[in-house]
C-alpha positions in Angstrom: 37.9 193.1 -64.7 37.4 191.9 -68.3 39.5 188.7 -68.1 38.0 185.4 -68.9 39.9 182.1 -68.8 38.9 178.8 -70.2 40.2 175.5 -71.6 40.2 174.0 -75.0 41.8 171.0 -76.7 45.4 171.6 -77.7 44.7 170.8 -81.4 41.3 172.7 -81.6 42.7 175.7 -83.4 40.8 177.8 -85.9 41.8 180.8 -88.0 40.9 184.2 -86.5 40.9 186.7 -89.3 41.3 189.9 -87.3 44.7 188.8 -85.8 45.6 186.6 -88.8 46.6 183.6 -86.8 45.3 180.3 -85.5 43.8 180.4 -82.0 41.7 178.0 -79.8 38.2 177.7 -81.1 36.5 178.8 -77.8 38.7 181.9 -77.7 37.8 182.8 -81.3 34.1 182.4 -80.4 34.5 184.8 -77.6 36.5 187.3 -79.6 34.0 187.1 -82.5 31.2 187.9 -80.0 33.2 190.9 -78.7 33.7 192.0 -82.3 29.9 191.9 -83.0 29.2 193.8 -79.7 31.9 196.3 -80.4 34.0 195.4 -77.4 37.6 196.3 -77.9 40.4 193.8 -77.4 44.1 193.7 -78.2 46.2 190.8 -79.6 48.8 191.0 -76.9 46.1 190.2 -74.3 44.8 187.1 -76.2 47.3 184.5 -75.1 47.0 180.8 -75.0 49.3 177.8 -74.4 50.5 175.4 -71.7 52.6 178.1 -70.0 51.3 181.7 -69.6 52.2 184.9 -67.9 49.0 186.3 -66.3 49.3 189.7 -64.5 53.0 189.0 -64.0 52.6 185.5 -62.6 54.0 182.5 -64.5 51.3 179.8 -64.8 52.4 176.4 -65.9 49.5 174.1 -66.7 51.7 171.1 -67.1 52.9 171.2 -63.5 49.9 173.1 -62.2 52.2 175.8 -60.6 52.1 179.5 -60.2 55.4 181.3 -59.8 56.4 184.9 -59.2 59.4 186.1 -61.2 62.4 186.5 -58.9 62.4 190.3 -58.9 58.7 190.4 -57.9 59.2 187.8 -55.2 62.2 189.7 -53.8 60.1 192.9 -53.8 57.2 191.2 -52.0 59.5 189.7 -49.4 61.1 193.1 -48.8 57.7 194.8 -48.4 56.6 192.1 -45.9 59.8 192.5 -43.9 59.4 196.3 -44.0 55.8 196.0 -42.9 56.5 193.7 -39.9 59.5 195.7 -38.7 57.6 199.0 -39.1 54.6 197.5 -37.1 56.8 196.3 -34.3 58.5 199.7 -34.0 55.3 201.8 -34.1 53.2 199.3 -32.1 50.3 200.2 -34.4 49.2 197.4 -36.7 46.3 199.4 -38.1 48.5 202.3 -39.2 51.1 199.9 -40.6 48.4 198.1 -42.6 47.1 201.3 -44.0 50.7 202.3 -45.0 51.3 198.9 -46.6 48.1 198.9 -48.6 
């Protein structure tokens, strides 16, 4: 996994020439290092702000909450229900766990 997360002051933005936009200073330092080392990175992965979407989860730094989008939550609940019903019918938790994974 190549993700790294960190914090910076809200007004601590500097110009990052490669993306032609202002970004948090610490993030620019990391991206500049990656540039020198030849590590590829994409603009759409370099997000920052008080509310973010990380691997499909809404992260709100103001309220310190993590929220699944409704569709993802509905799918998760359906999978849990299918898993538990299937386990009860087959009486084999091991097989059901392998199926669910």
